[in-house]
C-alpha positions in Angstrom: 0.0 0.0 0.0 1.4 3.3 -1.0 1.8 6.0 1.5 0.7 9.5 0.4 3.3 12.1 1.5 2.2 14.8 3.8 1.9 18.4 2.4 5.1 19.4 3.9 7.1 16.7 2.3 5.4 17.2 -1.1 7.4 20.3 -1.7 10.7 18.4 -1.2 11.0 19.3 2.5 10.6 23.0 2.0 7.6 24.7 3.8 5.1 26.3 1.6 4.3 29.9 2.0 0.8 28.8 3.3 2.3 26.7 5.8 4.6 29.6 7.0 1.7 32.0 7.1 -0.4 29.7 9.1 2.5 29.2 11.6 3.0 32.9 11.8 -0.6 33.5 12.4 -0.7 30.9 15.1 2.5 32.4 16.7 1.0 35.8 16.9 -2.4 34.6 18.3 -0.7 32.4 20.8 1.5 35.3 22.1 -1.6 37.5 22.3 -3.5 34.8 24.2 -0.8 34.4 26.7 -0.6 38.1 27.5 -4.4 38.4 27.8 -4.4 35.0 29.9 -1.8 36.6 32.3 -3.8 39.7 32.6 -7.0 37.8 33.5 -5.0 36.1 36.2 -3.8 39.4 37.4 -7.5 40.6 37.7 -8.3 37.4 39.6 -5.6 38.2 42.1 -6.9 41.8 42.4 -10.4 40.4 42.8 -9.5 38.2 45.5 -7.8 40.9 47.5 -10.8 43.1 47.1 -13.1 40.3 48.2 -11.0 39.6 51.5 -11.6 43.3 52.7 -15.3 43.3 52.2 -17.4 43.5 55.4 -19.7 40.6 54.3 -18.0 38.9 51.3 -20.5 37.1 49.0 -21.2 36.5 45.4 -25.0 37.3 45.5 -26.3 38.7 42.2 -29.1 40.5 44.1 -29.3 43.5 46.4 -30.5 42.6 49.9 -31.2 44.1 53.2 -30.2 42.7 56.6 -33.1 41.3 58.6 -31.4 39.6 61.4 -27.8 38.8 62.5 -26.9 35.6 64.4 -24.2 37.5 66.3 -26.9 38.9 68.6 -28.4 35.6 69.4 -28.3 34.0 72.9 -26.0 31.5 71.3 -24.2 33.7 68.9 -23.1 32.5 65.4 -21.5 34.1 62.3 -24.7 33.5 60.2 -27.2 36.2 59.2 -30.6 36.5 57.6 -31.2 38.9 54.7 -34.2 39.8 52.5 -33.6 39.6 48.8 -34.7 42.8 46.9 -36.0 42.8 43.4 -36.5 46.4 42.3 -37.2 45.3 38.8 -39.9 42.9 39.7 -43.5 43.3 41.1 -43.9 43.2 44.9 -44.6 39.7 46.0 -48.2 38.9 46.9 -48.8 38.8 50.6 -50.5 35.3 50.5 -47.3 33.7 48.7 -45.2 31.6 50.9 -41.7 32.8 51.4 -38.7 31.0 50.1 -35.6 30.8 52.2 -32.3 29.8 50.5 -29.4 28.5 52.8 -26.0 28.4 51.2 -23.4 25.7 52.1 -20.5 26.6 54.6 -18.3 24.0 53.0 -15.2 26.0 52.4 -16.4 28.7 50.2 -18.1 31.9 51.0 -21.9 32.4 50.6 -24.0 33.5 47.6 -23.9 30.4 45.3 -27.8 30.0 45.5 -28.2 33.6 44.1 -25.0 33.5 41.9 -26.9 34.4 38.7 -30.3 35.8 37.8 -31.3 32.3 36.6 -30.8 30.7 40.1 -32.7 29.4 43.1 -33.2 33.0 44.2 -34.1 34.3 40.9 -36.7 31.7 40.1 -38.4 32.1 43.5 -38.6 35.9 42.9 -40.0 35.6 39.4 -42.6 33.1 40.7 -43.8 35.9 43.0 -42.5 34.7 46.5 -40.8 36.8 48.9 -37.2 35.6 49.2 -34.7 35.4 52.0 -31.1 34.2 52.2 -29.2 32.7 55.0 -25.4 33.3 54.6 -22.4 33.6 56.9 -19.2 35.5 57.6 -15.8 34.3 56.8 -14.8 33.8 60.5 -16.9 31.8 63.0 -17.9 33.1 66.5 -15.3 31.6 69.0 -17.0 28.5 70.6 -19.9 28.4 68.1 -21.0 24.8 67.4 -23.2 23.0 64.8 -26.1 22.9 67.2 -25.7 26.7 67.6 -26.2 27.1 64.0 -29.2 24.9 64.1 -30.7 27.1 66.7 -30.0 30.3 64.7 -31.8 28.8 61.7 -34.8 28.3 64.0 -34.7 31.9 65.0 -34.4 33.0 61.5 -37.4 31.0 60.3 -39.4 32.2 63.2 -38.6 35.7 62.1 -39.6 35.0 58.5 -42.9 33.5 59.6 -43.6 36.6 61.8 -43.0 38.8 58.9 -45.5 37.0 56.7 -48.7 36.4 58.9 -50.9 36.2 55.8 -48.9 33.6 54.0 -50.7 30.5 52.7 -48.0 28.2 54.0 -44.9 27.9 56.0 -41.6 28.9 54.3 -40.1 26.8 51.6 -36.5 26.2 52.6 -33.8 25.3 50.1 -30.5 23.9 51.5 -27.5 23.5 49.1 -24.9 20.8 49.8 -23.8 21.1 53.4 -26.7 23.4 54.1 -29.1 20.6 53.0 -28.2 18.1 55.7 -28.0 20.9 58.4 -31.5 22.0 57.3 -32.8 18.5 57.6 -31.3 18.3 61.1 -33.0 21.6 62.1 -36.3 20.4 60.6 -36.1 17.2 62.5 -35.7 19.3 65.7 -38.4 22.0 64.9 -40.7 20.5 62.1 -43.4 23.0 62.8 -41.4 25.8 61.2 -41.0 24.4 57.8 -42.9 24.1 54.6 -41.6 22.1 51.7 -37.7 21.5 52.0 -35.6 21.2 48.8 -32.1 19.8 49.4 -29.8 20.1 46.4 -26.7 18.1 46.1 -26.7 17.3 49.8 -25.1 14.3 51.2 -27.0 12.5 53.9 -26.0 8.8 53.7 -22.2 9.1 53.7 -21.2 5.4 53.4 -23.4 4.8 50.3 -21.9 4.9 46.7 -21.3 2.7 43.7 -18.3 0.2 43.6 -15.7 1.7 41.3 -17.0 5.3 41.7 -17.2 8.0 44.2 -13.9 7.7 45.9 -14.3 10.7 48.3 -16.3 8.5 50.7 -13.0 6.4 51.4 -11.1 9.5 52.5 -11.8 9.0 56.1 -10.8 5.4 56.3 -7.6 5.8 54.2 -6.4 8.5 56.5 -7.0 6.5 59.5 -10.0 8.4 60.7 -10.8 11.9 62.1 -7.4 12.4 64.0 -6.2 14.4 61.0 -9.1 16.7 61.3 -8.3 17.3 64.9 -4.6 17.8 64.0 -5.7 20.5 61.3 -7.9 22.2 63.8 -5.1 22.3 66.5 -2.5 23.6 63.9 -5.2 26.3 63.1 -5.2 27.4 66.8 -8.8 26.2 67.2 -10.1 27.1 63.6 -10.3 24.7 60.6 -9.3 26.2 57.3 -12.1 25.8 54.7 -9.3 25.8 51.9 -8.7 22.2 53.0 -12.3 21.3 52.0 -11.9 23.2 48.7 -8.6 21.3 48.0 -10.5 18.0 48.6 -12.8 19.1 45.8 -10.0 19.9 43.6 -8.3 16.6 44.1 -11.3 14.8 42.7 -10.9 15.9 39.2 -7.2 16.6 38.6 -7.7 17.1 34.9 -10.0 20.1 35.5 -7.9 21.4 38.4 -4.5 21.2 36.8 -5.3 21.8 33.1 -8.8 22.2 31.5 -10.1 25.0 33.7 -7.0 27.1 32.7 -6.7 25.9 29.3 -10.3 26.8 28.5 -9.7 30.3 29.6 -6.6 30.5 27.5 -8.2 28.9 24.4 -11.2 31.1 24.5 -9.6 34.3 26.1 -11.8 36.7 23.9 -15.1 35.4 25.5 -14.3 33.2 28.7 -12.8 36.0 31.0 -16.0 37.4 32.5 -17.4 33.9 33.4 -14.0 32.7 34.7 -13.6 35.7 37.0 -17.2 35.4 38.2 -16.7 31.8 39.2 -13.2 32.3 40.7 -14.6 35.0 43.0 -16.7 32.2 44.6 -14.2 29.5 44.4 -11.4 31.6 46.1 -13.6 33.0 48.9 -12.3 30.5 51.6 -14.0 30.7 54.9 -13.2 29.1 58.4 -15.0 26.8 60.7 -14.3 26.3 64.3 -12.3 23.2 65.0 -15.2 21.8 67.1 -17.6 22.3 64.2 -15.5 20.4 61.8 -14.8 17.6 64.3 -18.5 17.2 64.9 -19.2 17.1 61.1 -16.5 14.5 60.4 -17.1 12.2 63.4 -20.9 12.2 63.3 -21.5 12.5 59.5 -18.7 11.9 57.2 -17.2 8.9 59.1 -19.9 8.0 61.7 -22.9 8.3 59.2 -25.2 8.8 62.2 -27.8 11.2 60.7 -29.4 8.7 58.3 -30.4 6.2 61.1 -31.5 8.7 63.8 -28.4 8.2 66.0 -27.8 12.0 66.6 -29.0 13.4 69.8 -28.6 17.1 70.6 -27.2 18.6 73.8 -30.9 19.3 74.8 -31.8 15.5 74.5 -33.7 15.9 71.2 -33.1 12.9 68.9 -32.6 14.1 65.2 -34.8 11.7 63.5 -35.6 12.7 59.9 -38.9 10.8 60.1 -40.2 13.6 62.4 -40.3 16.1 59.5 -43.8 16.7 58.5 -43.1 18.7 55.4 -42.5 17.4 51.9 -38.8 16.8 51.3 -37.5 17.3 47.7 -34.1 15.6 47.0 -32.4 17.0 43.8 -29.2 15.2 42.8 -27.4 14.2 39.6 -25.6 11.1 38.2 -22.8 13.6 37.1 -22.0 14.6 40.8 -19.0 13.0 42.1 -19.1 14.8 45.5 -22.8 14.0 46.3 -23.8 11.1 44.0 -27.3 9.7 44.1 -26.7 7.1 46.5 -25.4 9.5 49.2 -28.3 11.9 48.5 -31.0 9.1 48.5 -29.6 6.5 50.7 -31.1 7.9 53.9 -34.6 6.9 52.5 -33.8 3.1 52.5 -31.7 3.5 55.7 -34.8 4.8 57.6 -37.8 2.9 55.9 -38.0 -0.9 55.6 -40.9 -0.6 53.1 -43.6 1.6 51.6 -46.0 0.8 54.5 -43.3 2.0 57.0 -43.1 5.3 55.1 -46.9 5.7 54.9 -47.2 5.0 58.6 -44.9 7.9 59.3 -46.9 10.2 57.0 -43.9 11.5 55.2 -43.8 12.8 51.6 -40.5 12.6 49.7 -39.9 13.6 46.1 -36.6 13.1 44.3 -35.3 14.1 41.0 -32.1 12.8 39.5 -30.4 14.7 36.7 -28.6 12.9 34.0 -25.2 14.6 33.9 -24.8 18.0 35.7 -21.9 18.3 38.1 -22.1 19.1 41.9 -21.9 22.9 41.5 -24.1 23.0 38.5 -27.0 21.8 40.6 -27.1 25.2 42.2 -25.1 27.4 39.8 -26.1 26.3 36.2 -28.5 28.7 34.6 -30.0 25.8 32.5 -30.8 23.9 35.9 -32.2 27.1 37.3 -34.4 27.7 34.2 -35.6 24.1 34.3 -35.4 22.1 37.6 -35.5 25.0 40.1 -38.2 27.0 38.1 -40.5 23.9 38.1 -40.0 23.3 41.8 -40.7 26.9 42.7 -43.8 27.3 40.5 -45.3 24.0 41.6 -44.4 24.2 45.3 -48.0 24.1 46.2 -48.6 21.0 44.3 -45.5 19.4 46.2 -47.0 20.5 49.4 -50.3 19.0 48.8 -49.0 15.4 47.9 -50.2 12.7 50.1 -47.7 10.6 52.1 -45.5 8.5 49.8 -42.5 8.4 47.5 -42.5 10.1 44.2 -40.1 10.9 41.3 -40.2 14.3 39.7 -40.2 14.1 35.9 -39.7 17.3 33.8 -40.4 17.2 30.1 -40.3 19.8 27.3 -43.5 21.4 26.3 -44.7 20.0 23.0 -47.0 21.8 20.6 -49.5 18.8 20.7 -49.8 18.7 24.5 -53.3 19.8 25.6 -53.9 22.6 28.0 -50.3 24.0 27.9 -51.4 27.3 29.4 -51.9 25.5 32.7 -48.1 24.7 32.9 -45.7 27.6 33.5 -42.4 28.1 31.7 -41.0 25.9 28.9 -41.5 22.6 30.7 -44.2 20.4 32.3 -43.7 18.8 35.7 -45.2 15.3 36.5 -44.8 13.5 39.8 -44.7 9.7 39.5 -45.2 7.4 42.5 -42.3 5.2 43.4 -41.4 2.6 45.9 -38.6 2.1 48.5 -37.4 -0.7 46.3 -36.9 1.9 43.4 -34.6 3.9 45.7 -32.8 0.6 46.6 -32.2 0.0 43.1 -30.4 3.3 42.8 -28.5 3.3 46.1 -27.6 -0.5 45.9 -27.1 -0.9 49.7 -24.9 -3.6 50.9 -24.5 -5.0 54.4 -20.9 -6.1 53.5 -20.0 -2.6 52.5 -21.6 -1.2 55.6 -19.4 -3.4 57.8 -16.4 -2.0 56.2 -17.3 1.5 56.9 -18.4 0.6 60.4 -15.0 -0.8 61.0 -13.4 2.3 59.7 -15.6 4.4 62.1 -14.4 2.4 65.0 -10.7 2.5 64.0 -11.3 6.4 63.6 -12.6 6.5 67.2 -9.5 4.6 68.5 -7.0 6.7 66.5 -8.7 10.0 67.5 -8.5 9.0 71.2 -4.8 8.0 70.7 -4.1 11.3 69.1 -5.9 13.3 71.9 -4.1 11.4 74.6 -0.5 11.4 73.3 -0.2 14.1 70.7 -2.7 16.8 71.0 -1.3 18.4 74.3 2.2 18.7 72.5 0.7 20.2 69.2 -1.5 22.7 71.2 1.6 23.7 73.2 3.6 24.7 70.3 0.9 26.4 68.2 0.5 30.1 68.3 -1.8 32.6 66.5 1.1 33.7 64.4 2.1 30.1 63.4 -1.6 29.4 62.6 -1.7 32.6 60.4 1.4 31.6 58.6 0.0 28.3 57.8 -3.1 29.9 56.3 -1.1 32.3 54.1 1.1 29.5 52.7 -1.8 27.2 51.7 -1.3 26.2 48.2 -4.8 27.4 47.1 -4.3 30.9 48.8 -0.8 31.2 47.4 -2.2 30.7 43.8 -4.4 33.8 44.4 -1.9 35.8 46.3 1.2 35.5 44.0 -0.1 37.4 41.0 -1.9 40.8 41.3 -1.0 44.4 41.1 1.3 44.1 44.1 3.6 42.3 41.9 5.8 44.8 40.0 5.6 42.8 36.8 1.8 42.7 36.8 1.5 46.4 35.8 3.7 45.8 32.7 1.5 42.9 31.8 -1.6 45.0 32.2 -0.1 47.6 29.8 0.8 45.0 27.3 -2.5 43.5 27.4 -4.2 47.0 26.6 -1.9 47.1 23.4 -2.9 43.5 22.6 -6.7 44.2 22.9 -6.3 47.2 20.6 -4.7 45.1 17.8 -6.0 41.6 18.5 -6.0 39.2 15.6 -7.5 35.8 16.4 -6.1 32.8 14.4 -8.4 31.2 11.8 -10.4 28.5 13.2 -9.2 26.1 10.5 -5.5 26.8 11.4 -3.8 23.2 11.6 -1.7 24.3 14.5 -4.9 25.2 16.3 -6.0 21.7 15.8 -2.7 20.4 17.0 -3.1 22.5 20.1 -6.5 21.0 20.9 -5.2 17.5 20.2 -2.3 18.2 22.7 -4.8 19.4 25.3 -7.0 16.4 24.8 -4.0 14.1 25.3 -3.0 15.8 28.5 -6.6 15.6 29.9 -6.6 11.9 28.9 -3.4 11.3 30.7 -4.6 13.1 33.9 -7.9 11.2 33.8 -6.1 7.8 33.6 -4.0 8.8 36.5 -7.1 9.7 38.4 -8.8 6.4 37.6 -5.7 4.5 38.6 -5.5 6.5 41.9 -9.1 6.0 42.7 -9.1 2.4 42.0 -6.0 2.0 44.2 -7.7 3.9 47.1 -10.9 1.7 46.9 -8.8 -1.5 46.7 -6.8 -0.4 49.8 -10.0 0.6 51.7 -11.5 -2.8 50.8 -8.3 -4.8 51.7 -7.8 -3.1 55.1 -11.6 -2.8 56.4 -12.8 -5.9 54.7 -10.3 -8.0 56.5 -12.1 -10.3 58.9 -9.6 -9.7 61.6 -10.0 -5.8 61.5 -13.7 -6.2 61.4 -13.7 -8.6 64.4 -11.4 -6.3 66.4 -13.8 -3.4 65.5 -17.0 -5.4 66.6 -18.2 -6.0 63.1 -18.0 -9.8 62.9 -20.1 -12.0 60.5 -23.7 -11.7 61.2 -23.6 -8.3 62.8 -25.9 -5.6 61.6 -23.8 -2.4 61.3 -26.7 0.1 61.4 -30.1 -1.4 62.3 -33.3 0.3 61.3 -34.3 2.7 64.0 -37.4 2.0 66.1 -40.8 3.3 64.9 -41.9 6.6 66.0 -44.9 5.5 68.1 -46.6 8.8 68.3 -47.1 8.9 64.5 -49.2 5.9 64.2 -52.8 6.6 63.6 -55.4 5.2 66.0 -57.8 3.0 63.9 -60.9 4.2 65.9 -59.9 7.8 65.3 -59.7 7.2 61.6 -63.1 5.4 61.7 -64.7 8.5 63.3 -63.0 10.9 60.7 -64.5 8.9 57.8 -67.9 11.0 58.5 -66.1 14.3 59.2 -66.2 17.1 56.7 -68.2 18.3 53.9 -68.2 19.3 50.2 -64.4 19.8 50.0 -63.6 16.6 51.7 -66.1 14.7 49.5 -64.7 16.1 46.2 -61.1 15.2 47.2 -62.2 11.7 48.4 -64.0 11.2 45.1 -61.0 12.3 43.1 -58.8 9.9 44.9 -61.2 7.2 44.2 -61.2 7.8 40.5 -57.5 8.2 40.1 -56.7 5.3 42.5 -55.2 3.4 39.5 -53.1 6.4 38.3 -49.5 6.6 39.4 -48.5 10.2 38.2 -49.8 13.7 39.1 -49.4 16.3 36.3 -49.1 20.0 37.2 -51.7 20.9 34.5 -54.3 18.6 36.2 -53.5 20.1 39.6 -53.6 23.7 38.4 -57.0 23.2 36.7 -58.3 21.6 40.1 -57.0 24.6 41.9 -58.7 26.9 39.4 -62.0 25.1 39.9 -61.7 25.4 43.6 -60.9 29.1 43.6 -64.5 30.2 44.6 -64.0 28.2 47.8 -60.5 29.8 48.5 -62.3 33.2 47.8 -64.8 32.2 50.5 -62.0 31.6 53.1 -60.5 28.2 52.5 -56.8 28.5 53.2 -54.1 26.4 51.5 -52.8 25.2 54.6 -56.3 23.9 55.6 -56.7 22.4 52.1 -53.3 20.5 52.6 -54.5 19.0 55.9 -57.9 18.0 54.1 -55.9 16.4 51.1 -53.5 14.4 53.3 -56.2 13.2 55.7 -58.5 12.1 52.8 -55.6 10.1 51.4 -55.0 8.6 54.8 -58.6 7.6 55.1 -58.8 6.1 51.8 -55.7 4.1 52.6 -57.4 3.0 55.9 -60.7 1.9 54.6 -61.8 2.8 51.1 -65.1 1.1 51.1 -66.2 2.9 54.2 -64.9 6.2 52.9 -66.8 5.8 49.8 -70.0 4.8 51.6 -69.8 8.0 53.7 -69.8 10.3 50.6 -73.5 10.9 50.7 -73.3 12.0 54.5 -70.6 14.5 53.5 -72.5 15.9 50.5 -75.6 16.3 52.5 -73.9 19.1 54.4 -73.6 21.2 51.1 -76.0 23.2 49.0 -77.3 21.5 45.8 -75.7 24.0 43.5 -72.4 23.7 45.2 -72.5 19.9 44.9 -73.4 20.2 41.0 -70.5 22.7 40.6 -68.1 20.2 42.3 -69.4 17.4 40.1 -68.7 19.4 37.1 -65.3 20.3 38.2 -64.6 16.7 39.1 -65.6 15.6 35.5 -63.3 18.4 34.0 -60.3 17.2 36.0 -60.7 13.7 35.1 -61.3 14.1 31.4 -58.7 16.7 30.7 -55.2 16.0 29.2 -55.3 12.3 28.4 -58.2 9.8 27.9 -59.2 8.2 31.2 -58.8 4.4 31.5 -61.8 2.0 31.5 -61.5 1.8 35.3 -61.5 5.6 35.8 -64.5 6.1 33.5 -66.4 3.5 35.6 -65.4 5.2 38.8 -66.1 8.6 37.4 -69.6 7.4 36.4 -70.2 6.1 39.9 -69.0 9.4 41.6 -71.3 11.6 39.2 -74.2 9.4 40.2 -73.5 9.9 43.9 -73.0 13.7 43.4 -76.2 13.8 41.2 -78.4 12.2 43.8 -77.0 14.4 46.5 -77.7 17.6 44.4 -81.5 16.8 44.1 -83.2 19.3 46.4 -85.1 17.7 49.4 -83.0 14.5 49.3 -82.5 12.9 52.6 -79.6 10.9 53.7 -79.3 8.5 56.5 -76.2 9.1 58.6 -75.1 5.4 59.3 -72.7 6.6 62.0 -75.1 8.7 64.1 -78.4 7.4 63.0 -79.5 11.1 62.1 -81.3 12.3 59.0 -79.7 15.1 57.0 -81.8 17.2 54.6 -79.7 18.7 51.8 -82.0 21.7 51.3 -81.6 22.7 55.0 -77.8 22.6 55.1 -75.1 25.0 53.8 -71.9 24.4 52.0 
């Protein structure tokens, strides 16, 4: 086979003028990009310095006013509550429930939930809700603890509720990442303060994960436990540097950390600088935690994994059992998230509940949504996610709040021209909520008792090593550490050095700035089809592939080491995790939540027209496993006259959930009691309710044969009840009720 010569050799080894011209163009463009890149990095350093001297450094994209500061609380903390202002938007309606966005204190500064106009904060404001934000200062109050922060969040929510006495529901609270698990802990302590809770990218079940993936969960075991956390806190003179947490995130993806993030800026220097600087303002805003806070988090959550099985007890004696939460919980996670993968976001559900009956008995509503590919930060930063998932959660928060107890998966589909009644769905997408089972969650989480034994052994080894450190090393470390040595350690942290070393304080930086101005004036980008540009991209891809291969080898070695050490039968036996042991048994039932059968029997005959309508709709749709936002919005529209007459959304939620519970308890008795409930309403109101019921059932897609039969039965019952003068025997009390003599 004859090999065709390359163009260079086709000229006898002498480069063509075209080749020389392409090389010259590329060389000029490359030089200009290097100068501009250096100038952007100079701007990054200046931005970092300016951010450090701000009184309340944050990256919020919205103006805000201070409502309450945690420093003044009886248990002072470095948190604060602000109200988000939106001068370009209409004033929120007084009846709309407030949204409270809580940002993660996981190494970076606050603001990520309102980082862009298309964000959690932005979509809540555009949906007409008052919006608040809970952020924090870079330095903790000396002595503050995780429980102190929880009590501060309680005070903040009490304040928000007091500011909105006419709200139709308790505040919707959004907790991102670290803030997610902390909000769940607070809600377990004070469930009466919360409306729907949205936890985005929040790890709650820390031992969970897929084999061959998610290496961060092995960190505690491979380091020998939390003694290293105690050492870091001691070296920081009682403070833990959040830059260490950020560095852990950086290590997960070395290709992005050491190459692609910077290369993308260099390769797209004409357009990428604003986005890069915006993100770096957040990424470089390192904050501190008290050493006691970080130790609590690592011991009880990261390594101990005690939250997911109700093993945490506060200093006041309150057990933090997530089953105590009475509000719907929305869990938003992603398959592309390597920091909080779906097993860690969802594993607590299968950790707490044996089966669906257990979930129903605890009267809890859980909705989960799994994104296909977005990364960890994209869950709260991405404009596309804000426009889609967060917009649909915010606009349908009343639907979520009305869901009966159970497990649901949120599905968000594009609006299609052939979909009926599109005006009943806001935005560009349609939300549906599909019923799921605990087994569906187990299929995602893939829990393993063998895996749990390994992590339980690692937790026990951590306790032993921490005790040894505190006994033999900690006194000596604390004796030699001074505030000055702790400060020097902070300044020389590798992440800080990368921001500190290149800014206007460097004498060469001003020369680069002047040269960059000249380059911008005569900028000449290389042609997209330049062969050397293609070679540059190929070289970048090769570097990334090499770093990714090294990462995969490192992660595999980490997992194998963890399995070899903590899967060893001797280590497990010494740690009290021998064969047949159950590392974390299901917690005992919350007895106070169990409904008394006699009470439910009595409630079957309680209520009137609204209860009858809800009960009838449940009966017709008992074979349906999905709730579409269009059907829900039509139902609310038809019920609007009742809301105008004084029916509150909070009361309607109680009615809906109670009727669902009654239908689950005794469907036949609940249906038999319908004439009794309808007898308490005016005939015209009964006819209007029947018409509304028919519209809701027949809209969107054609009803199934079972639904048609059930609808006909319900319309017959309502029709008889709507006839003036009809008398109904109340089987429970033996009394006769005349419809014409009763009111709605």
